[in-house]
N, CA, C and O atoms as a Tripos MOL2 file, in Angstrom:
@<TRIPOS>MOLECULE
protein
  220   219    55     0     0
PROTEIN
NO_CHARGES

@<TRIPOS>ATOM
      1 N          47.8070  -23.6690   -1.5050 N.3       1 MET1
      2 CA         46.9570  -23.8280   -0.3220 C.3       1 MET1
      3 C          45.8200  -24.6360   -0.1090 C.2       1 MET1
      4 O          44.9990  -24.5950    0.8070 O.2       1 MET1
      5 N          45.9110  -25.5330   -1.3000 N.am      2 PRO2
      6 CA         45.0460  -26.5300   -1.6950 C.3       2 PRO2
      7 C          44.1310  -27.2970   -0.8370 C.2       2 PRO2
      8 O          42.9120  -27.3740   -0.9900 O.2       2 PRO2
      9 N          44.9190  -27.9220    0.1890 N.am      3 HIS3
     10 CA         44.4690  -28.9520    1.7660 C.3       3 HIS3
     11 C          43.7350  -28.0230    2.8600 C.2       3 HIS3
     12 O          43.0030  -28.4130    3.7700 O.2       3 HIS3
     13 N          44.1840  -26.4290    2.4880 N.am      4 VAL4
     14 CA         43.5100  -25.6810    4.0330 C.3       4 VAL4
     15 C          41.9870  -24.8430    3.1950 C.2       4 VAL4
     16 O          41.0550  -24.3560    3.8350 O.2       4 VAL4
     17 N          42.0650  -24.8590    2.0330 N.am      5 ALA5
     18 CA         41.3650  -24.5120    1.0140 C.3       5 ALA5
     19 C          40.2670  -25.3470    1.2170 C.2       5 ALA5
     20 O          39.1800  -24.8340    1.4800 O.2       5 ALA5
     21 N          40.4740  -27.4370    1.0740 N.am      6 GLY6
     22 CA         39.3350  -28.2430    0.9140 C.3       6 GLY6
     23 C          39.4090  -28.5650    2.3300 C.2       6 GLY6
     24 O          39.6580  -29.7350    2.6210 O.2       6 GLY6
     25 N          39.2340  -27.7180    3.2510 N.am      7 ILE7
     26 CA         39.0700  -27.9810    4.7480 C.3       7 ILE7
     27 C          37.4640  -27.3220    4.6200 C.2       7 ILE7
     28 O          36.5390  -27.7890    5.2830 O.2       7 ILE7
     29 N          37.3640  -26.6580    4.0690 N.am      8 PHE8
     30 CA         35.6080  -25.5320    4.5390 C.3       8 PHE8
     31 C          34.1960  -26.2170    4.4530 C.2       8 PHE8
     32 O          33.0490  -25.9240    4.7910 O.2       8 PHE8
     33 N          35.0520  -27.6400    3.6200 N.am      9 THR9
     34 CA         33.5760  -28.7260    4.1330 C.3       9 THR9
     35 C          33.1890  -29.4040    5.4070 C.2       9 THR9
     36 O          32.2560  -30.2020    5.5050 O.2       9 THR9
     37 N          34.0080  -29.0080    6.4110 N.am     10 ASP10
     38 CA         34.2240  -29.4310    8.2270 C.3      10 ASP10
     39 C          33.5030  -28.3370    8.7830 C.2      10 ASP10
     40 O          33.1990  -28.5430    9.9580 O.2      10 ASP10
     41 N          33.0950  -27.1410    8.2860 N.am     11 ILE11
     42 CA         33.2750  -26.0070    8.7040 C.3      11 ILE11
     43 C          31.7070  -25.7170    8.9240 C.2      11 ILE11
     44 O          30.9510  -25.5740    7.9630 O.2      11 ILE11
     45 N          31.3070  -25.6480   10.1630 N.am     12 GLU12
     46 CA         29.5740  -24.6810   10.2040 C.3      12 GLU12
     47 C          30.2040  -23.5290    9.9000 C.2      12 GLU12
     48 O          31.3630  -23.1180    9.9650 O.2      12 GLU12
     49 N          28.9420  -23.0190    9.4800 N.am     13 GLY13
     50 CA         28.6720  -21.1490    9.5540 C.3      13 GLY13
     51 C          29.1760  -20.6390    8.2360 C.2      13 GLY13
     52 O          29.5050  -21.2370    7.2120 O.2      13 GLY13
     53 N          29.1270  -18.7650    8.7000 N.am     14 PRO14
     54 CA         30.4130  -18.2460    7.9100 C.3      14 PRO14
     55 C          31.5470  -18.4240    7.5210 C.2      14 PRO14
     56 O          32.0150  -18.6250    8.6410 O.2      14 PRO14
     57 N          32.4590  -18.5290    6.8180 N.am     15 VAL15
     58 CA         33.9250  -18.4200    6.7590 C.3      15 VAL15
     59 C          33.9770  -17.6410    6.2660 C.2      15 VAL15
     60 O          33.0930  -17.2310    5.5150 O.2      15 VAL15
     61 N          35.5340  -16.8610    6.5850 N.am     16 ASP16
     62 CA         36.2240  -15.9760    5.1770 C.3      16 ASP16
     63 C          37.4100  -16.1710    4.6680 C.2      16 ASP16
     64 O          38.4360  -15.5220    4.8730 O.2      16 ASP16
     65 N          37.1550  -17.5700    3.6400 N.am     17 HIS17
     66 CA         37.6800  -18.3500    2.6310 C.3      17 HIS17
     67 C          39.4340  -17.9400    2.7970 C.2      17 HIS17
     68 O          40.3620  -18.4040    3.4590 O.2      17 HIS17
     69 N          39.3230  -17.1370    2.0880 N.am     18 GLY18
     70 CA         40.0020  -15.8830    2.3780 C.3      18 GLY18
     71 C          41.2210  -15.8580    2.9840 C.2      18 GLY18
     72 O          42.3600  -16.1680    2.6350 O.2      18 GLY18
     73 N          40.5620  -15.2790    4.2920 N.am     19 ALA19
     74 CA         41.3830  -14.9710    5.4810 C.3      19 ALA19
     75 C          41.6330  -16.0960    5.8820 C.2      19 ALA19
     76 O          42.8510  -16.2170    5.7560 O.2      19 ALA19
     77 N          41.0110  -17.4550    6.4970 N.am     20 LEU20
     78 CA         41.8520  -18.2940    6.8150 C.3      20 LEU20
     79 C          42.8270  -19.0580    6.0150 C.2      20 LEU20
     80 O          43.5290  -19.9140    6.5550 O.2      20 LEU20
     81 N          42.9630  -18.6170    3.9060 N.am     21 VAL21
     82 CA         44.6230  -19.0030    3.2820 C.3      21 VAL21
     83 C          45.3700  -18.5570    3.7210 C.2      21 VAL21
     84 O          46.3460  -18.9910    4.3330 O.2      21 VAL21
     85 N          44.8410  -17.0260    3.3390 N.am     22 ALA22
     86 CA         46.3140  -16.1960    3.4150 C.3      22 ALA22
     87 C          46.1850  -16.1700    5.5120 C.2      22 ALA22
     88 O          45.2960  -15.3620    5.7810 O.2      22 ALA22
     89 N          46.6640  -16.6570    6.5700 N.am     23 TYR23
     90 CA         46.6770  -16.8900    7.9010 C.3      23 TYR23
     91 C          47.7130  -18.6130    8.0560 C.2      23 TYR23
     92 O          48.6060  -18.9700    8.8240 O.2      23 TYR23
     93 N          47.1830  -19.1150    7.1980 N.am     24 ALA24
     94 CA         47.9370  -20.6970    6.6190 C.3      24 ALA24
     95 C          49.1430  -20.0990    6.0350 C.2      24 ALA24
     96 O          50.2370  -20.0610    6.5990 O.2      24 ALA24
     97 N          48.8870  -19.6520    4.9130 N.am     25 ARG25
     98 CA         49.8340  -18.9970    4.6130 C.3      25 ARG25
     99 C          51.4620  -18.1820    4.7390 C.2      25 ARG25
    100 O          52.5590  -18.1730    4.1810 O.2      25 ARG25
    101 N          50.5910  -17.4330    6.0760 N.am     26 LYS26
    102 CA         51.6060  -16.5170    6.5400 C.3      26 LYS26
    103 C          52.5920  -17.9340    7.1910 C.2      26 LYS26
    104 O          53.7030  -18.3670    6.8860 O.2      26 LYS26
    105 N          51.5720  -18.3480    8.1950 N.am     27 LYS27
    106 CA         52.1310  -19.1080    9.1390 C.3      27 LYS27
    107 C          52.8650  -19.8500    8.5350 C.2      27 LYS27
    108 O          53.9650  -19.9500    9.0790 O.2      27 LYS27
    109 N          52.7090  -20.5960    7.3720 N.am     28 LEU28
    110 CA         53.6660  -21.6640    6.5350 C.3      28 LEU28
    111 C          55.3150  -20.8360    6.0990 C.2      28 LEU28
    112 O          56.4090  -21.3040    6.4120 O.2      28 LEU28
    113 N          55.1460  -19.8230    5.4930 N.am     29 THR29
    114 CA         55.9730  -19.0750    4.9980 C.3      29 THR29
    115 C          56.9110  -18.3110    6.3530 C.2      29 THR29
    116 O          58.0640  -17.8810    6.3470 O.2      29 THR29
    117 N          56.3710  -18.3350    6.9360 N.am     30 ARG30
    118 CA         57.2420  -17.6110    8.8610 C.3      30 ARG30
    119 C          58.1590  -19.2690    9.1540 C.2      30 ARG30
    120 O          59.3380  -19.3270    9.5040 O.2      30 ARG30
    121 N          57.2250  -20.5270    8.8940 N.am     31 ARG31
    122 CA         58.0880  -21.8050    9.5930 C.3      31 ARG31
    123 C          59.0510  -21.7630    8.6020 C.2      31 ARG31
    124 O          60.1410  -21.4100    9.0520 O.2      31 ARG31
    125 N          59.0460  -21.9430    7.6830 N.am     32 LEU32
    126 CA         59.8770  -22.8590    6.2040 C.3      32 LEU32
    127 C          61.0320  -21.0590    6.3860 C.2      32 LEU32
    128 O          62.1710  -21.0080    5.9230 O.2      32 LEU32
    129 N          60.4390  -19.9750    7.0410 N.am     33 ASP33
    130 CA         61.6700  -19.5040    6.5790 C.3      33 ASP33
    131 C          62.6660  -19.4290    8.1430 C.2      33 ASP33
    132 O          63.7890  -18.9380    8.0300 O.2      33 ASP33
    133 N          62.2330  -19.9030    9.5010 N.am     34 ILE34
    134 CA         62.8370  -20.2810   10.3080 C.3      34 ILE34
    135 C          63.6820  -21.7460    9.7380 C.2      34 ILE34
    136 O          64.8420  -21.9000   10.1210 O.2      34 ILE34
    137 N          63.1120  -22.6840    8.9140 N.am     35 ILE35
    138 CA         63.7500  -24.3990    9.2370 C.3      35 ILE35
    139 C          64.5190  -23.5520    8.3840 C.2      35 ILE35
    140 O          65.5250  -23.3820    9.0720 O.2      35 ILE35
    141 N          64.7530  -22.6910    6.9670 N.am     36 THR36
    142 CA         66.3610  -22.8530    6.4810 C.3      36 THR36
    143 C          67.2550  -21.8880    6.8760 C.2      36 THR36
    144 O          68.4450  -22.1210    6.6640 O.2      36 THR36
    145 N          66.8000  -20.3770    7.6470 N.am     37 GLU37
    146 CA         67.8030  -19.7050    8.2220 C.3      37 GLU37
    147 C          68.1320  -20.5750    9.9760 C.2      37 GLU37
    148 O          67.3890  -20.6710   10.9520 O.2      37 GLU37
    149 N          69.9570  -21.2150    9.6770 N.am     38 ALA38
    150 CA         70.6810  -22.0900   10.8960 C.3      38 ALA38
    151 C          71.1590  -20.6620   11.9130 C.2      38 ALA38
    152 O          71.9200  -20.9150   12.8470 O.2      38 ALA38
    153 N          70.8020  -19.4980   11.7580 N.am     39 ASP39
    154 CA         71.0810  -18.5670   12.6220 C.3      39 ASP39
    155 C          69.5870  -18.2220   12.7370 C.2      39 ASP39
    156 O          68.9660  -18.1010   11.6810 O.2      39 ASP39
    157 N          69.1050  -18.0920   13.6080 N.am     40 ALA40
    158 CA         67.6660  -17.6960   13.0590 C.3      40 ALA40
    159 C          66.8080  -18.5140   15.3290 C.2      40 ALA40
    160 O          66.8970  -19.4530   16.1210 O.2      40 ALA40
    161 N          66.4160  -17.7240   15.1990 N.am     41 GLU41
    162 CA         65.5150  -18.2470   17.0060 C.3      41 GLU41
    163 C          64.4730  -19.0510   16.7580 C.2      41 GLU41
    164 O          63.3900  -18.8650   16.2040 O.2      41 GLU41
    165 N          64.8880  -19.8020   17.1680 N.am     42 VAL42
    166 CA         63.3470  -20.4990   17.2500 C.3      42 VAL42
    167 C          62.9120  -19.6820   17.7720 C.2      42 VAL42
    168 O          63.5280  -18.7720   18.3280 O.2      42 VAL42
    169 N          61.2370  -19.8910   17.6790 N.am     43 PRO43
    170 CA         60.3820  -19.2610   18.9400 C.3      43 PRO43
    171 C          59.2500  -20.6270   19.1870 C.2      43 PRO43
    172 O          58.6800  -21.4990   18.5310 O.2      43 PRO43
    173 N          59.3690  -20.1600   20.5250 N.am     44 PRO44
    174 CA         58.9030  -21.4570   21.5040 C.3      44 PRO44
    175 C          57.3810  -22.3070   20.8340 C.2      44 PRO44
    176 O          56.5350  -21.5060   20.4370 O.2      44 PRO44
    177 N          56.9180  -24.1440   20.6620 N.am     45 VAL45
    178 CA         56.2550  -24.1900   19.9860 C.3      45 VAL45
    179 C          54.7810  -23.7260   20.4740 C.2      45 VAL45
    180 O          53.9740  -23.7570   19.5450 O.2      45 VAL45
    181 N          54.3600  -23.3970   21.4370 N.am     46 ASP46
    182 CA         53.3110  -22.6640   21.4060 C.3      46 ASP46
    183 C          52.9820  -21.5650   20.6960 C.2      46 ASP46
    184 O          51.9080  -21.2250   20.1990 O.2      46 ASP46
    185 N          54.6180  -20.7780   20.7210 N.am     47 ASP47
    186 CA         54.2040  -19.4030   19.8030 C.3      47 ASP47
    187 C          53.4740  -20.4390   18.3670 C.2      47 ASP47
    188 O          52.3880  -20.6310   17.8190 O.2      47 ASP47
    189 N          54.7710  -20.8360   18.2820 N.am     48 LEU48
    190 CA         54.1690  -21.6780   16.4750 C.3      48 LEU48
    191 C          52.7410  -22.5970   16.8330 C.2      48 LEU48
    192 O          52.5690  -23.7980   16.6260 O.2      48 LEU48
    193 N          52.3760  -22.2170   17.0650 N.am     49 VAL49
    194 CA         51.1110  -23.8960   17.5530 C.3      49 VAL49
    195 C          50.0940  -22.8740   17.1400 C.2      49 VAL49
    196 O          49.3320  -23.0660   16.1930 O.2      49 VAL49
    197 N          50.0950  -21.4830   18.0670 N.am     50 ALA50
    198 CA         49.3780  -20.4320   18.1780 C.3      50 ALA50
    199 C          48.4620  -20.6190   17.8280 C.2      50 ALA50
    200 O          48.7240  -21.5130   17.0240 O.2      50 ALA50
    201 N          46.5760  -20.3550   17.7280 N.am     51 ILE51
    202 CA         45.6840  -19.9610   16.8390 C.3      51 ILE51
    203 C          45.6370  -18.8200   17.1360 C.2      51 ILE51
    204 O          45.8550  -18.5980   18.3270 O.2      51 ILE51
    205 N          45.3370  -17.5850   16.2190 N.am     52 GLU52
    206 CA         45.3150  -15.8810   16.1350 C.3      52 GLU52
    207 C          43.4550  -16.1550   16.5100 C.2      52 GLU52
    208 O          42.8630  -17.2340   16.5080 O.2      52 GLU52
    209 N          43.0150  -15.0820   16.7380 N.am     53 ARG53
    210 CA         41.3500  -14.8130   17.1530 C.3      53 ARG53
    211 C          41.4280  -13.4980   16.5820 C.2      53 ARG53
    212 O          42.2000  -12.5450   16.6810 O.2      53 ARG53
    213 N          40.5510  -13.7160   16.0570 N.am     54 ALA54
    214 CA         40.1100  -12.4630   15.4070 C.3      54 ALA54
    215 C          39.1640  -11.9420   16.3510 C.2      54 ALA54
    216 O          38.3570  -12.5570   17.0480 O.2      54 ALA54
    217 N          39.4560  -10.3360   16.2370 N.am     55 GLY55
    218 CA         38.6510   -9.2490   17.1230 C.3      55 GLY55
    219 C          38.6660   -9.2210   18.2730 C.2      55 GLY55
    220 O          38.0250   -8.3610   18.8770 O.2      55 GLY55
@<TRIPOS>BOND
     1     1     2 1
     2     2     3 1
     3     3     4 2
     4     3     5 am
     5     5     6 1
     6     6     7 1
     7     7     8 2
     8     7     9 am
     9     9    10 1
    10    10    11 1
    11    11    12 2
    12    11    13 am
    13    13    14 1
    14    14    15 1
    15    15    16 2
    16    15    17 am
    17    17    18 1
    18    18    19 1
    19    19    20 2
    20    19    21 am
    21    21    22 1
    22    22    23 1
    23    23    24 2
    24    23    25 am
    25    25    26 1
    26    26    27 1
    27    27    28 2
    28    27    29 am
    29    29    30 1
    30    30    31 1
    31    31    32 2
    32    31    33 am
    33    33    34 1
    34    34    35 1
    35    35    36 2
    36    35    37 am
    37    37    38 1
    38    38    39 1
    39    39    40 2
    40    39    41 am
    41    41    42 1
    42    42    43 1
    43    43    44 2
    44    43    45 am
    45    45    46 1
    46    46    47 1
    47    47    48 2
    48    47    49 am
    49    49    50 1
    50    50    51 1
    51    51    52 2
    52    51    53 am
    53    53    54 1
    54    54    55 1
    55    55    56 2
    56    55    57 am
    57    57    58 1
    58    58    59 1
    59    59    60 2
    60    59    61 am
    61    61    62 1
    62    62    63 1
    63    63    64 2
    64    63    65 am
    65    65    66 1
    66    66    67 1
    67    67    68 2
    68    67    69 am
    69    69    70 1
    70    70    71 1
    71    71    72 2
    72    71    73 am
    73    73    74 1
    74    74    75 1
    75    75    76 2
    76    75    77 am
    77    77    78 1
    78    78    79 1
    79    79    80 2
    80    79    81 am
    81    81    82 1
    82    82    83 1
    83    83    84 2
    84    83    85 am
    85    85    86 1
    86    86    87 1
    87    87    88 2
    88    87    89 am
    89    89    90 1
    90    90    91 1
    91    91    92 2
    92    91    93 am
    93    93    94 1
    94    94    95 1
    95    95    96 2
    96    95    97 am
    97    97    98 1
    98    98    99 1
    99    99   100 2
   100    99   101 am
   101   101   102 1
   102   102   103 1
   103   103   104 2
   104   103   105 am
   105   105   106 1
   106   106   107 1
   107   107   108 2
   108   107   109 am
   109   109   110 1
   110   110   111 1
   111   111   112 2
   112   111   113 am
   113   113   114 1
   114   114   115 1
   115   115   116 2
   116   115   117 am
   117   117   118 1
   118   118   119 1
   119   119   120 2
   120   119   121 am
   121   121   122 1
   122   122   123 1
   123   123   124 2
   124   123   125 am
   125   125   126 1
   126   126   127 1
   127   127   128 2
   128   127   129 am
   129   129   130 1
   130   130   131 1
   131   131   132 2
   132   131   133 am
   133   133   134 1
   134   134   135 1
   135   135   136 2
   136   135   137 am
   137   137   138 1
   138   138   139 1
   139   139   140 2
   140   139   141 am
   141   141   142 1
   142   142   143 1
   143   143   144 2
   144   143   145 am
   145   145   146 1
   146   146   147 1
   147   147   148 2
   148   147   149 am
   149   149   150 1
   150   150   151 1
   151   151   152 2
   152   151   153 am
   153   153   154 1
   154   154   155 1
   155   155   156 2
   156   155   157 am
   157   157   158 1
   158   158   159 1
   159   159   160 2
   160   159   161 am
   161   161   162 1
   162   162   163 1
   163   163   164 2
   164   163   165 am
   165   165   166 1
   166   166   167 1
   167   167   168 2
   168   167   169 am
   169   169   170 1
   170   170   171 1
   171   171   172 2
   172   171   173 am
   173   173   174 1
   174   174   175 1
   175   175   176 2
   176   175   177 am
   177   177   178 1
   178   178   179 1
   179   179   180 2
   180   179   181 am
   181   181   182 1
   182   182   183 1
   183   183   184 2
   184   183   185 am
   185   185   186 1
   186   186   187 1
   187   187   188 2
   188   187   189 am
   189   189   190 1
   190   190   191 1
   191   191   192 2
   192   191   193 am
   193   193   194 1
   194   194   195 1
   195   195   196 2
   196   195   197 am
   197   197   198 1
   198   198   199 1
   199   199   200 2
   200   199   201 am
   201   201   202 1
   202   202   203 1
   203   203   204 2
   204   203   205 am
   205   205   206 1
   206   206   207 1
   207   207   208 2
   208   207   209 am
   209   209   210 1
   210   210   211 1
   211   211   212 2
   212   211   213 am
   213   213   214 1
   214   214   215 1
   215   215   216 2
   216   215   217 am
   217   217   218 1
   218   218   219 1
   219   219   220 2
@<TRIPOS>SUBSTRUCTURE
     1 MET1         2 RESIDUE 1 A MET
     2 PRO2         6 RESIDUE 1 A PRO
     3 HIS3        10 RESIDUE 1 A HIS
     4 VAL4        14 RESIDUE 1 A VAL
     5 ALA5        18 RESIDUE 1 A ALA
     6 GLY6        22 RESIDUE 1 A GLY
     7 ILE7        26 RESIDUE 1 A ILE
     8 PHE8        30 RESIDUE 1 A PHE
     9 THR9        34 RESIDUE 1 A THR
    10 ASP10       38 RESIDUE 1 A ASP
    11 ILE11       42 RESIDUE 1 A ILE
    12 GLU12       46 RESIDUE 1 A GLU
    13 GLY13       50 RESIDUE 1 A GLY
    14 PRO14       54 RESIDUE 1 A PRO
    15 VAL15       58 RESIDUE 1 A VAL
    16 ASP16       62 RESIDUE 1 A ASP
    17 HIS17       66 RESIDUE 1 A HIS
    18 GLY18       70 RESIDUE 1 A GLY
    19 ALA19       74 RESIDUE 1 A ALA
    20 LEU20       78 RESIDUE 1 A LEU
    21 VAL21       82 RESIDUE 1 A VAL
    22 ALA22       86 RESIDUE 1 A ALA
    23 TYR23       90 RESIDUE 1 A TYR
    24 ALA24       94 RESIDUE 1 A ALA
    25 ARG25       98 RESIDUE 1 A ARG
    26 LYS26      102 RESIDUE 1 A LYS
    27 LYS27      106 RESIDUE 1 A LYS
    28 LEU28      110 RESIDUE 1 A LEU
    29 THR29      114 RESIDUE 1 A THR
    30 ARG30      118 RESIDUE 1 A ARG
    31 ARG31      122 RESIDUE 1 A ARG
    32 LEU32      126 RESIDUE 1 A LEU
    33 ASP33      130 RESIDUE 1 A ASP
    34 ILE34      134 RESIDUE 1 A ILE
    35 ILE35      138 RESIDUE 1 A ILE
    36 THR36      142 RESIDUE 1 A THR
    37 GLU37      146 RESIDUE 1 A GLU
    38 ALA38      150 RESIDUE 1 A ALA
    39 ASP39      154 RESIDUE 1 A ASP
    40 ALA40      158 RESIDUE 1 A ALA
    41 GLU41      162 RESIDUE 1 A GLU
    42 VAL42      166 RESIDUE 1 A VAL
    43 PRO43      170 RESIDUE 1 A PRO
    44 PRO44      174 RESIDUE 1 A PRO
    45 VAL45      178 RESIDUE 1 A VAL
    46 ASP46      182 RESIDUE 1 A ASP
    47 ASP47      186 RESIDUE 1 A ASP
    48 LEU48      190 RESIDUE 1 A LEU
    49 VAL49      194 RESIDUE 1 A VAL
    50 ALA50      198 RESIDUE 1 A ALA
    51 ILE51      202 RESIDUE 1 A ILE
    52 GLU52      206 RESIDUE 1 A GLU
    53 ARG53      210 RESIDUE 1 A ARG
    54 ALA54      214 RESIDUE 1 A ALA
    55 GLY55      218 RESIDUE 1 A GLY
């Protein structure tokens, strides 16, 4: 996930780098699972691109 880690220079304020990379990895893994499972139900686009807010 070097591309995700590389965006930190564009973010102001305190950032939990590990949490951001973990979130991106989880989303990417789920998307790849959907792509590679022929019988998988594809969730709505809004669900796939939704940004989860902490707290």
